[in-house]
Wavefront OBJ file of the C-alpha trace (Angstrom):
o trace
v 183.076 -58.261 -15.154
v 182.269 -59.457 -11.626
v 183.755 -62.865 -12.436
v 186.979 -61.271 -13.661
v 187.147 -59.150 -10.526
v 186.565 -62.186 -8.308
v 189.217 -64.189 -10.158
v 191.647 -61.295 -9.787
v 191.061 -61.151 -6.028
v 191.535 -64.889 -5.719
v 194.752 -64.740 -7.702
v 196.000 -61.882 -5.492
v 195.074 -63.845 -2.380
v 196.942 -66.912 -3.653
v 200.024 -64.804 -4.318
v 199.871 -63.350 -0.823
v 199.527 -66.812 0.695
v 202.446 -68.048 -1.401
v 204.543 -65.096 -0.222
v 203.579 -65.756 3.398
v 204.576 -69.417 3.111
v 208.149 -68.542 2.162
v 209.288 -67.939 5.713
v 209.132 -65.930 8.908
v 210.947 -62.952 7.404
v 208.307 -62.561 4.690
v 205.570 -62.786 7.316
v 207.201 -59.996 9.334
v 207.356 -57.743 6.288
v 203.749 -58.583 5.412
v 202.459 -57.745 8.897
v 204.529 -54.561 8.919
v 202.976 -53.376 5.654
v 199.395 -54.540 6.310
v 199.265 -53.884 10.042
v 201.268 -50.666 10.352
v 202.229 -48.878 7.160
v 198.994 -49.348 5.214
v 196.638 -48.120 8.012
v 198.994 -45.272 8.818
v 199.112 -44.237 5.143
v 195.321 -44.376 4.786
v 194.711 -42.319 7.957
v 197.388 -39.779 7.051
v 196.009 -39.424 3.505
v 192.417 -38.906 4.738
v 193.519 -36.305 7.288
v 195.670 -34.599 4.676
v 192.833 -34.355 2.139
v 190.420 -33.064 4.771
v 192.920 -30.504 6.054
v 193.781 -29.449 2.522
v 190.115 -28.811 1.761
v 189.795 -26.676 4.909
v 192.971 -24.810 4.006
v 191.621 -24.132 0.535
v 188.360 -22.730 1.896
v 190.267 -20.581 4.369
v 192.574 -19.404 1.604
v 189.591 -18.334 -0.512
v 188.177 -16.398 2.444
v 191.547 -14.786 3.218
v 192.042 -13.743 -0.393
v 188.569 -12.169 -0.379
v 189.377 -10.197 2.758
v 192.761 -9.051 1.501
v 191.300 -8.012 -1.851
v 188.681 -5.903 -0.059
v 191.408 -4.330 2.070
v 193.440 -3.480 -1.029
v 190.375 -2.003 -2.711
v 189.683 0.172 0.328
v 193.251 1.511 0.362
v 193.273 2.268 -3.349
v 189.824 3.887 -3.038
v 191.181 6.067 -0.258
v 194.031 7.187 -2.509
v 191.632 8.040 -5.335
v 189.340 9.867 -2.927
v 192.319 11.956 -1.814
v 192.881 12.958 -5.430
v 189.240 13.965 -5.720
v 189.428 16.066 -2.535
v 192.494 17.920 -3.776
v 190.844 18.523 -7.153
v 187.698 19.906 -5.528
v 189.727 22.022 -3.126
v 191.601 23.885 -5.864
v 188.895 23.814 -8.557
v 187.790 27.395 -7.930
v 190.755 28.658 -5.946
v 191.347 32.420 -6.370
v 195.115 32.021 -6.352
v 194.950 29.560 -9.274
v 192.502 31.815 -11.180
v 194.833 34.765 -10.676
v 197.811 32.601 -11.704
v 196.094 31.521 -14.919
v 195.062 35.108 -15.759
v 198.635 36.349 -16.009
v 200.203 37.157 -19.356
v 203.585 35.526 -20.045
v 204.436 37.166 -23.276
v 207.256 38.868 -21.388
v 209.181 35.499 -21.240
v 209.391 32.046 -19.752
v 211.420 33.088 -16.715
v 208.443 34.809 -15.180
v 206.294 31.729 -15.915
v 208.774 29.426 -14.231
v 208.975 31.785 -11.251
v 205.205 31.786 -10.922
v 205.134 27.951 -11.163
v 207.571 27.757 -8.249
v 205.383 30.182 -6.291
v 202.346 28.020 -7.040
v 204.212 24.908 -5.825
v 204.952 26.756 -2.587
v 201.302 27.640 -2.355
v 200.370 23.942 -2.695
v 202.922 23.101 -0.007
v 201.455 25.676 2.399
v 198.009 24.187 2.010
v 199.400 20.676 2.744
v 202.435 21.127 5.037
v 202.573 17.416 6.003
v 202.531 16.247 2.383
v 199.763 13.708 2.921
v 197.543 14.874 0.067
v 198.084 14.515 -3.620
v 199.148 17.570 -5.575
v 198.163 18.890 -8.936
v 200.882 17.811 -11.350
v 200.005 20.065 -14.290
v 197.339 22.472 -15.589
v 196.243 23.153 -19.147
v 194.780 26.730 -19.094
v 192.127 28.246 -21.326
v 194.854 30.583 -22.534
v 196.438 27.447 -24.124
v 199.331 27.601 -21.683
v 200.728 24.452 -20.055
v 201.856 24.711 -16.446
v 204.064 21.740 -15.495
v 204.457 21.669 -11.724
v 206.564 18.470 -11.793
v 209.257 19.855 -14.127
v 208.853 23.619 -14.579
v 211.619 23.710 -17.213
v 209.842 21.110 -19.371
v 207.033 22.975 -21.182
v 207.262 21.601 -24.738
v 204.570 21.319 -27.395
v 204.611 17.533 -26.945
v 203.092 17.936 -23.508
v 200.310 20.113 -24.912
v 199.578 17.559 -27.638
v 199.409 14.684 -25.142
v 197.074 16.660 -22.894
v 194.750 17.452 -25.817
v 194.788 13.748 -26.836
v 193.743 12.876 -23.298
v 190.713 15.175 -23.666
v 191.769 18.417 -22.094
v 189.578 20.317 -24.616
v 186.944 17.635 -25.110
v 183.581 19.084 -24.023
v 182.072 15.597 -23.759
v 184.333 14.859 -20.805
v 182.456 17.514 -18.808
v 184.124 17.738 -15.366
v 184.386 13.993 -14.704
v 187.586 12.387 -13.479
v 189.273 10.574 -16.386
v 191.978 8.025 -15.457
v 194.526 6.932 -18.037
v 196.208 3.464 -17.915
v 199.818 2.835 -16.953
v 202.266 4.734 -19.155
v 205.536 6.648 -19.106
v 205.610 9.978 -17.284
v 205.133 12.570 -20.038
v 205.612 15.500 -17.603
v 209.210 14.637 -16.691
v 212.346 14.407 -18.756
v 214.435 12.624 -16.117
v 214.202 8.858 -15.483
v 215.154 7.327 -12.146
v 215.855 3.863 -13.533
v 213.114 2.210 -11.474
v 210.288 1.013 -13.673
v 207.729 1.421 -10.900
v 208.784 5.029 -10.394
v 209.120 5.921 -14.068
v 205.730 4.423 -15.000
v 202.735 6.547 -13.887
v 198.937 6.642 -13.844
v 197.440 9.934 -15.017
v 194.127 11.504 -13.964
v 192.543 14.405 -15.928
v 189.615 16.650 -14.853
v 188.169 19.611 -16.746
v 187.119 22.477 -14.459
v 183.932 24.286 -15.563
v 182.444 27.567 -14.266
v 179.776 26.645 -11.691
v 177.224 29.126 -13.094
v 177.945 29.519 -16.778
v 179.411 26.046 -17.418
v 182.250 27.490 -19.451
v 185.598 25.687 -19.395
v 188.150 27.361 -17.115
v 191.141 24.966 -17.200
v 192.078 21.234 -16.924
v 193.793 19.605 -13.944
v 196.279 16.719 -14.373
v 197.322 14.427 -11.521
v 200.256 12.036 -12.061
v 200.650 9.101 -9.612
v 203.735 6.913 -9.689
v 202.876 3.208 -10.063
v 205.035 2.470 -7.034
v 202.724 4.715 -4.989
v 199.820 2.320 -5.639
v 202.003 -0.812 -5.509
v 203.125 -0.043 -1.960
v 199.479 -0.188 -0.852
v 199.195 -3.946 -1.614
v 202.783 -5.178 -1.835
v 202.776 -6.847 1.585
v 199.375 -8.493 0.969
v 200.519 -9.904 -2.380
v 203.635 -11.390 -0.810
v 201.674 -12.957 2.044
v 199.102 -14.447 -0.359
v 201.959 -15.681 -2.610
v 199.871 -14.553 -5.541
v 199.773 -11.763 -8.108
v 197.616 -8.620 -7.951
v 196.487 -6.800 -11.112
v 194.585 -3.465 -11.100
v 192.868 -2.823 -14.430
v 190.387 -0.273 -15.726
v 187.034 -0.988 -17.303
v 188.651 -1.571 -20.693
v 191.099 -4.157 -19.307
v 194.077 -1.804 -19.453
v 196.735 -2.175 -16.788
v 196.876 0.350 -13.928
v 199.227 -1.445 -11.516
v 200.487 -4.947 -10.774
v 202.768 -6.893 -8.463
v 204.098 -8.547 -11.623
v 207.035 -6.346 -12.583
v 207.183 -7.761 -16.113
v 203.636 -6.579 -16.675
v 204.561 -3.123 -15.336
v 207.513 -2.922 -17.735
v 205.308 -3.716 -20.751
v 202.333 -1.723 -19.382
v 199.934 -4.494 -20.325
v 198.425 -7.659 -18.949
v 199.884 -11.063 -19.886
v 197.723 -12.908 -22.371
v 196.740 -15.729 -20.012
v 195.846 -13.268 -17.211
v 193.734 -11.239 -19.629
v 191.780 -14.409 -20.481
v 191.206 -15.137 -16.806
v 190.201 -11.516 -16.065
v 187.682 -11.452 -18.904
v 186.070 -14.699 -17.694
v 186.205 -13.811 -13.986
v 183.172 -12.927 -11.917
v 183.009 -10.675 -8.892
v 184.088 -12.454 -5.708
v 186.505 -15.330 -5.004
v 186.394 -18.533 -7.048
v 188.472 -21.622 -7.769
v 189.152 -22.168 -11.443
v 191.123 -24.593 -13.609
v 193.467 -23.039 -16.126
v 195.929 -25.005 -18.282
v 195.323 -28.055 -16.075
v 196.391 -26.077 -12.994
v 194.082 -24.963 -10.159
v 193.917 -21.259 -9.246
v 192.002 -19.083 -6.775
v 190.893 -15.769 -8.337
v 189.199 -12.712 -6.841
v 187.629 -9.733 -8.633
v 186.891 -6.627 -6.544
v 185.586 -3.360 -8.116
v 186.537 0.083 -6.745
v 184.081 2.818 -5.772
v 186.030 5.947 -6.790
v 187.135 4.835 -10.255
v 186.228 2.434 -12.998
v 188.942 0.076 -11.749
v 188.958 -3.566 -10.686
v 191.404 -5.452 -8.517
v 192.065 -8.909 -9.983
v 193.969 -11.289 -7.691
v 195.398 -14.646 -8.923
v 196.774 -17.145 -6.398
v 197.880 -20.703 -7.361
v 196.048 -23.243 -5.216
v 199.362 -24.904 -4.399
v 200.608 -21.637 -2.895
v 197.464 -21.348 -0.789
v 197.760 -24.895 0.496
v 201.555 -24.878 0.785
v 201.554 -25.211 4.611
v 199.471 -28.381 4.598
v 201.418 -29.715 1.604
v 204.624 -29.129 3.521
v 203.071 -30.882 6.505
v 202.129 -33.839 4.312
v 205.688 -34.016 2.986
v 206.908 -34.029 6.566
v 204.483 -36.868 7.307
v 205.798 -38.784 4.280
v 209.348 -38.175 5.483
v 208.348 -39.432 8.926
v 206.821 -42.516 7.300
v 210.024 -43.133 5.366
v 211.989 -42.847 8.599
v 209.559 -45.258 10.284
v 209.817 -47.715 7.404
v 213.612 -47.492 7.489
v 213.580 -48.039 11.242
v 211.190 -50.987 10.876
v 213.383 -52.535 8.185
v 216.424 -52.073 10.409
v 214.562 -53.674 13.326
v 213.424 -56.582 11.143
v 216.961 -57.086 9.887
v 218.195 -57.064 13.484
v 215.494 -59.551 14.480
v 216.416 -61.635 11.448
v 220.070 -61.710 12.428
v 219.218 -62.279 16.059
v 216.492 -64.887 15.719
v 215.437 -65.743 12.153
v 218.862 -66.147 10.577
v 219.885 -68.896 13.046
v 216.596 -70.648 12.274
v 217.331 -70.376 8.544
v 220.844 -71.739 9.145
v 219.409 -74.698 11.056
v 216.784 -75.240 8.364
v 219.408 -75.272 5.578
v 221.624 -77.630 7.605
v 218.724 -80.020 8.231
v 217.978 -80.073 4.498
v 221.596 -81.050 3.841
v 221.283 -83.839 6.419
v 218.098 -84.996 4.722
v 219.975 -85.086 1.405
v 222.618 -87.337 2.953
v 225.285 -84.917 4.200
v 225.774 -85.957 7.815
v 228.661 -83.498 8.189
v 226.401 -80.410 7.930
v 227.423 -78.919 11.270
v 226.652 -75.331 12.318
v 228.733 -72.731 14.169
v 227.064 -72.014 17.542
v 229.816 -69.628 18.683
v 228.357 -66.872 16.480
v 225.105 -66.810 18.496
v 223.988 -66.484 22.084
v 221.357 -67.713 24.502
v 218.844 -70.374 23.557
v 219.867 -70.248 19.884
v 223.422 -71.228 20.807
v 222.127 -74.091 22.986
v 219.904 -75.361 20.154
v 222.826 -75.391 17.733
v 225.097 -77.135 20.219
v 222.471 -79.835 20.809
v 222.006 -80.130 17.034
v 225.746 -80.645 16.494
v 225.822 -83.184 19.346
v 222.938 -85.041 17.743
v 224.827 -85.202 14.418
v 227.915 -86.472 16.224
v 225.871 -89.242 17.849
v 224.241 -90.169 14.529
v 227.606 -90.304 12.764
v 229.070 -92.335 15.615
v 226.172 -94.771 15.486
v 226.432 -95.120 11.697
v 230.195 -95.621 11.962
v 229.672 -98.329 14.563
v 227.128 -100.029 12.339
v 229.470 -99.888 9.348
v 232.351 -101.255 11.391
v 230.092 -103.992 12.712
v 228.988 -105.008 9.244
v 232.565 -104.833 8.013
v 233.762 -107.092 10.794
v 230.867 -109.403 10.143
v 231.841 -109.764 6.489
v 235.472 -110.246 7.450
v 234.527 -112.985 9.894
v 232.390 -114.695 7.274
v 235.295 -114.567 4.858
v 237.693 -115.809 7.486
v 235.350 -118.676 8.294
v 235.146 -119.512 4.609
v 238.886 -119.415 4.174
v 239.523 -121.113 7.497
v 237.622 -124.170 6.365
v 240.707 -125.127 4.437
v 243.656 -126.240 6.520
v 246.602 -124.670 4.731
v 249.257 -126.973 6.109
v 247.240 -130.095 5.407
v 246.501 -128.828 1.876
v 250.103 -127.928 1.171
v 251.388 -131.330 2.432
v 248.782 -133.185 0.396
v 249.663 -131.302 -2.789
v 253.392 -131.985 -2.247
v 252.636 -135.715 -1.937
v 250.660 -135.564 -5.190
v 253.563 -133.841 -6.956
v 256.053 -136.457 -5.591
v 253.811 -139.412 -6.600
v 253.159 -137.992 -10.072
v 256.864 -137.683 -10.746
v 257.416 -141.200 -9.373
v 254.916 -142.733 -11.765
v 256.075 -140.618 -14.713
v 253.114 -138.192 -14.849
v 254.701 -134.693 -14.549
v 251.513 -133.096 -15.905
v 249.674 -134.059 -12.740
v 252.518 -132.567 -10.750
v 252.225 -129.272 -12.617
v 248.477 -129.091 -11.878
v 249.035 -129.766 -8.226
v 251.811 -127.164 -8.066
v 249.542 -124.576 -9.741
v 246.770 -125.408 -7.308
v 249.098 -124.926 -4.397
v 250.197 -121.576 -5.778
v 246.550 -120.603 -6.194
v 245.699 -121.302 -2.562
v 248.824 -119.664 -1.238
v 247.833 -116.469 -3.059
v 244.218 -116.829 -1.912
v 245.115 -117.152 1.732
v 248.314 -115.119 1.745
v 249.138 -113.603 5.128
v 245.506 -112.834 6.050
v 245.338 -109.436 4.311
v 242.104 -108.411 2.594
v 243.588 -105.727 0.343
v 246.508 -106.877 -1.778
v 248.565 -105.365 -4.609
v 246.957 -105.607 -8.054
v 249.900 -107.612 -9.361
v 249.214 -110.275 -6.722
v 245.520 -110.458 -7.734
v 246.527 -110.834 -11.396
v 249.018 -113.555 -10.436
v 246.220 -115.347 -8.580
v 244.040 -115.225 -11.733
v 246.914 -116.546 -13.868
v 247.398 -119.496 -11.480
v 243.687 -120.328 -11.792
v 243.843 -120.061 -15.606
v 246.878 -122.363 -15.746
v 244.920 -125.040 -13.858
v 242.027 -124.676 -16.320
v 244.393 -124.873 -19.290
v 245.659 -128.262 -18.090
v 242.051 -129.406 -18.237
v 240.783 -127.828 -21.434
v 244.076 -127.790 -23.398
v 243.638 -126.045 -26.763
v 239.933 -125.301 -26.168
v 240.733 -122.075 -24.320
v 242.879 -119.008 -24.937
v 243.620 -116.385 -22.303
v 244.963 -112.929 -23.088
v 245.679 -110.063 -20.682
v 246.369 -106.378 -21.272
v 248.001 -105.126 -18.102
v 250.523 -102.325 -17.669
v 252.285 -103.533 -14.506
v 254.493 -100.459 -14.317
v 251.437 -98.212 -14.341
v 249.521 -100.268 -11.767
v 252.494 -101.203 -9.602
v 251.632 -98.777 -6.755
v 247.923 -99.652 -6.544
v 246.064 -102.307 -4.533
v 242.628 -103.925 -4.615
v 240.403 -106.275 -2.621
v 241.524 -109.888 -2.741
v 239.455 -112.465 -4.692
v 237.816 -109.872 -6.951
v 238.889 -111.078 -10.411
v 239.052 -114.846 -9.900
v 235.245 -115.312 -9.473
v 234.664 -113.383 -12.710
v 237.158 -115.471 -14.697
v 235.743 -118.618 -13.096
v 232.283 -117.723 -14.479
v 233.767 -117.617 -17.984
v 234.749 -121.298 -17.663
v 231.574 -122.345 -15.879
v 229.060 -120.735 -18.247
v 230.904 -119.535 -21.337
v 231.792 -123.028 -22.696
v 228.278 -124.438 -22.562
v 227.196 -125.483 -26.041
v 229.993 -123.845 -28.077
v 232.175 -125.621 -30.666
v 234.871 -122.940 -30.871
v 237.869 -121.971 -28.828
v 236.848 -119.992 -25.729
v 238.784 -116.759 -25.707
v 239.049 -114.841 -22.432
v 240.536 -111.352 -22.306
v 241.526 -109.440 -19.164
v 242.035 -105.691 -19.624
v 243.041 -103.336 -16.784
v 243.064 -99.540 -17.311
v 243.829 -96.643 -15.006
v 241.502 -93.633 -15.229
v 241.297 -90.303 -13.367
v 239.862 -91.511 -10.054
v 239.247 -95.227 -10.599
v 240.762 -98.407 -12.032
v 238.568 -100.322 -14.444
v 238.825 -104.154 -14.899
v 237.246 -105.652 -17.991
v 236.831 -109.453 -18.366
v 235.368 -110.499 -21.742
v 234.727 -113.908 -23.328
v 233.278 -115.128 -26.607
v 231.236 -117.855 -24.982
v 227.559 -118.735 -25.305
v 226.359 -115.521 -23.676
v 222.950 -115.055 -22.065
v 219.407 -114.370 -23.104
v 217.717 -111.182 -22.018
v 215.867 -112.917 -19.229
v 219.040 -114.620 -18.003
v 220.929 -111.313 -18.080
v 218.101 -109.646 -16.170
v 218.194 -112.377 -13.527
v 221.984 -112.129 -13.173
v 221.772 -108.392 -12.711
v 219.067 -108.860 -10.089
v 221.255 -111.354 -8.214
v 224.176 -108.911 -8.301
v 221.889 -106.204 -6.892
v 220.060 -108.171 -4.208
v 222.101 -111.324 -3.659
v 218.945 -113.488 -3.814
v 218.979 -116.562 -6.108
v 215.780 -117.870 -7.668
v 215.292 -121.605 -7.970
v 213.046 -121.577 -11.030
v 214.600 -121.820 -14.469
v 213.428 -121.206 -17.991
v 211.444 -124.052 -19.613
v 213.709 -126.549 -21.382
v 216.857 -125.239 -19.710
v 218.681 -126.539 -16.733
v 219.339 -124.494 -13.675
v 222.585 -122.470 -13.673
v 225.308 -123.797 -11.408
v 226.348 -121.909 -8.276
v 228.847 -119.090 -8.572
v 230.898 -119.543 -5.399
v 231.648 -116.185 -3.847
v 229.823 -114.737 -6.801
v 229.547 -111.319 -8.348
v 227.221 -110.148 -5.539
v 229.955 -110.891 -3.015
v 232.452 -108.983 -5.154
v 230.160 -105.949 -5.311
v 229.369 -106.027 -1.578
v 233.002 -106.328 -0.506
v 233.964 -103.382 -2.713
v 231.119 -101.331 -1.200
v 232.054 -102.281 2.378
v 235.772 -101.601 2.088
v 235.747 -98.603 -0.266
v 232.210 -97.167 -0.142
v 232.030 -97.337 -3.936
v 228.552 -98.381 -5.119
v 227.512 -100.054 -8.369
v 230.996 -101.393 -9.007
v 229.938 -104.447 -11.064
v 228.357 -104.189 -14.500
v 227.450 -107.123 -16.802
v 226.857 -106.993 -20.562
v 225.925 -110.090 -22.587
v 224.365 -111.247 -25.813
v 223.269 -114.791 -26.562
v 225.738 -116.537 -28.889
v 228.231 -113.615 -28.772
v 229.699 -113.700 -25.288
v 229.724 -111.820 -21.989
v 231.578 -108.792 -20.642
v 231.977 -108.060 -16.928
v 233.268 -104.604 -15.956
v 234.480 -103.995 -12.397
v 235.259 -100.463 -11.283
v 237.103 -99.733 -8.038
v 238.526 -96.491 -6.627
v 242.251 -96.090 -6.569
v 243.894 -97.521 -3.432
v 247.569 -96.824 -2.884
v 249.718 -99.728 -1.705
v 251.034 -97.462 1.043
v 247.532 -96.677 2.299
v 245.999 -100.163 1.957
v 246.491 -100.883 5.642
v 244.259 -97.883 6.503
v 241.326 -99.217 4.523
l 1 2 3 4 5 6 7 8 9 10 11 12 13 14 15 16 17 18 19 20 21 22 23 24 25 26 27 28 29 30 31 32 33 34 35 36 37 38 39 40 41 42 43 44 45 46 47 48 49 50 51 52 53 54 55 56 57 58 59 60 61 62 63 64 65 66 67 68 69 70 71 72 73 74 75 76 77 78 79 80 81 82 83 84 85 86 87 88 89 90 91 92 93 94 95 96 97 98 99 100 101 102 103 104 105 106 107 108 109 110 111 112 113 114 115 116 117 118 119 120 121 122 123 124 125 126 127 128 129 130 131 132 133 134 135 136 137 138 139 140 141 142 143 144 145 146 147 148 149 150 151 152 153 154 155 156 157 158 159 160 161 162 163 164 165 166 167 168 169 170 171 172 173 174 175 176 177 178 179 180 181 182 183 184 185 186 187 188 189 190 191 192 193 194 195 196 197 198 199 200 201 202 203 204 205 206 207 208 209 210 211 212 213 214 215 216 217 218 219 220 221 222 223 224 225 226 227 228 229 230 231 232 233 234 235 236 237 238 239 240 241 242 243 244 245 246 247 248 249 250 251 252 253 254 255 256 257 258 259 260 261 262 263 264 265 266 267 268 269 270 271 272 273 274 275 276 277 278 279 280 281 282 283 284 285 286 287 288 289 290 291 292 293 294 295 296 297 298 299 300 301 302 303 304 305 306 307 308 309 310 311 312 313 314 315 316 317 318 319 320 321 322 323 324 325 326 327 328 329 330 331 332 333 334 335 336 337 338 339 340 341 342 343 344 345 346 347 348 349 350 351 352 353 354 355 356 357 358 359 360 361 362 363 364 365 366 367 368 369 370 371 372 373 374 375 376 377 378 379 380 381 382 383 384 385 386 387 388 389 390 391 392 393 394 395 396 397 398 399 400 401 402 403 404 405 406 407 408 409 410 411 412 413 414 415 416 417 418 419 420 421 422 423 424 425 426 427 428 429 430 431 432 433 434 435 436 437 438 439 440 441 442 443 444 445 446 447 448 449 450 451 452 453 454 455 456 457 458 459 460 461 462 463 464 465 466 467 468 469 470 471 472 473 474 475 476 477 478 479 480 481 482 483 484 485 486 487 488 489 490 491 492 493 494 495 496 497 498 499 500 501 502 503 504 505 506 507 508 509 510 511 512 513 514 515 516 517 518 519 520 521 522 523 524 525 526 527 528 529 530 531 532 533 534 535 536 537 538 539 540 541 542 543 544 545 546 547 548 549 550 551 552 553 554 555 556 557 558 559 560 561 562 563 564 565 566 567 568 569 570 571 572 573 574 575 576 577 578 579 580 581 582 583 584 585 586 587 588 589 590 591 592 593 594 595 596 597 598 599 600 601 602 603 604 605 606 607 608 609 610 611 612 613 614 615 616 617 618 619 620 621 622 623 624 625 626 627 628
C-alpha cells in the first residue's frame, strides 16, 4: 500500500512538473493556485469549521434558555388557572347560584349565568386572570359561561366522559389534550382560536369530602401559542407542548394544530428524547432537540431546531467567503490574462516566430506596432535581424549564381565563335569541292549546334530552342552511326510554346545515351525524348534501350549527381567510365541555382534493358525568363 501511495505521489509530481514546463502562463496559474488560493481555502475552511462548532454550542445553550423561558411562561399561565380555581372553589355566591331551582324555565338560568359572569368580571376587573368556562353541578345542571344559550345534552355527556362524576379524580386538576371547543357553537375560522385545551377539577366539601360541583376551564390554543411564538421564530425551529401520554397541547406547527396530533417523525423523536438539549441525527439530518418538563401540569415542552438553522449565520458567512474567493479568482484570472497579453503573449509570438525560422521560414516577421516599450523594441530588433539574415543569404545566393555564370561563360568562351564558324564554312566548301557533301552536312550541323549553344549569351532559352539544339546534336551522331541509332521525340510544341528552360539541360543527357548506351549491344539503339506539361512543372523524359547499368554503377551515378564527386576506382574487370562533360550534376545544380527547385534529376536503369533519365523543372514563362 505504501509503495502504491509513493508511486501515486511521484506520478502526480511528474504531471505537475510537466504542466510547469509548458510555459510561463501555466507557471503563473500554478503559483496562483498553490501560493494563494489553496492556503486561503485551507485557512478559511478551518476557521469556518471552528466557528461553526462554536455556533452550534451556542445554539444548544440558547435553545436551552429559551425552552426554560417558555416553560416558565406556560407554568405561570397554569398557575393562574389554579389560583382562580382555588379562589372560587368554596365561594358563597357560586354555592347560592348552584342551589337555585330552574324548573321554572331556562330564561331564569340564562339570566343567572349572565349575573355570574358579571360577578367574575367584578372580581377581576383588569381581565388578567383566567375565568371559569363552565360548571357541572351536583344537581346535574350544566352552566356554560362561554355560551349561555348552548346548554345541550352533548355538553353534559362530554363533561361526564372527561370525569366530572369520577370519584377517582378526587379534586386534582385534569388537563385534556388539544380538541375542538365543545362549549361554543360558533367558529371564528382561525384554527388556533377554535382549538382549545380543557382543564377539569372536581370540587369536594373540605370537611365531609362530598362532591359539590366540577369546574371546567377552556383555554384557546392561541393563548398558549402567543407565549412562545416569538421564541420559536427566533430559534427557527418548532415547539411542541405535549402531555404525559404524548398527546398534543400546543405547537408552532399549524398543521399539527389542525390535526390535533403530533407528526409521526416528531413523535419518534419525542419518545426517544431525554431531558435537556442534545444534538441528534434523524433521517441523515442533524437536529438540536430540547425537552423541558413543566411544574404545574404533566406537560413537556419539546423543541426541534435543524442544525442548519442554528448555524445559518456562519453558513451564510462561509458562502460570502466563497463568493469573495470566486471574485478573487476571477480578478486573478483577469490580471493573469492582462499580464499574458501585456508580457507573455509577445514572448509566445516571438517563440512561435523563432520556431518558424528554425524550420526554414525566414519570412516569419512579427508586428511590433501592436506592443509598447521594451517588447516593441525587441520585436523591431528581431525583424531587423531577419532582414539582415535574408539580405546576407540573398547576397550569398547571388554570389554563387554569378560564380556559376562566370564558370559557364569561361567554359563557353574557350571557343572562339568566329574562328569556329569560319573553319566550319571552309570545311563545307572543301567537302563540296571534292565531292563529299556528307562531310559538309556534318559540318553544317555542327555549326548549327554551336550557334544554338552560344546563342546571344542568354542562360534561359525557349524550350523549342533547347529541343532544336538536341536535334542538331542527334543529326551529327546519325551521320556517324547511320542505321545503328533511332531517335524519336514526343513533343507538343503548341503546348510548350510559351515556356522556357535553362540552356544545355537536355543535350548532356542525350549525349550520355550515345556514350554509354551503345557499349556492348548488337541491336539498334533507340532513344526517346518525351516532354509533358503538368500542374506546376514540366517533366522531360529521356529513355534508351542501351546496355544499362548494374546496381553498383547506378548507385555511383546517383551519388555523383548528388555530390558532384567522381571516384577513380572501377569495378574489377571493367574499364573506367568516360567523363560526362557538363554532366548530370551540373544540370541539377544549374536548375537549383536558377529556379530553387531541388532534386530535379532522377535516373532509373537496369543492366541489359536500358536507362531512363527524368528531369523536372518548374514552369518558366518566356515573358518572365529575363527576371530569373
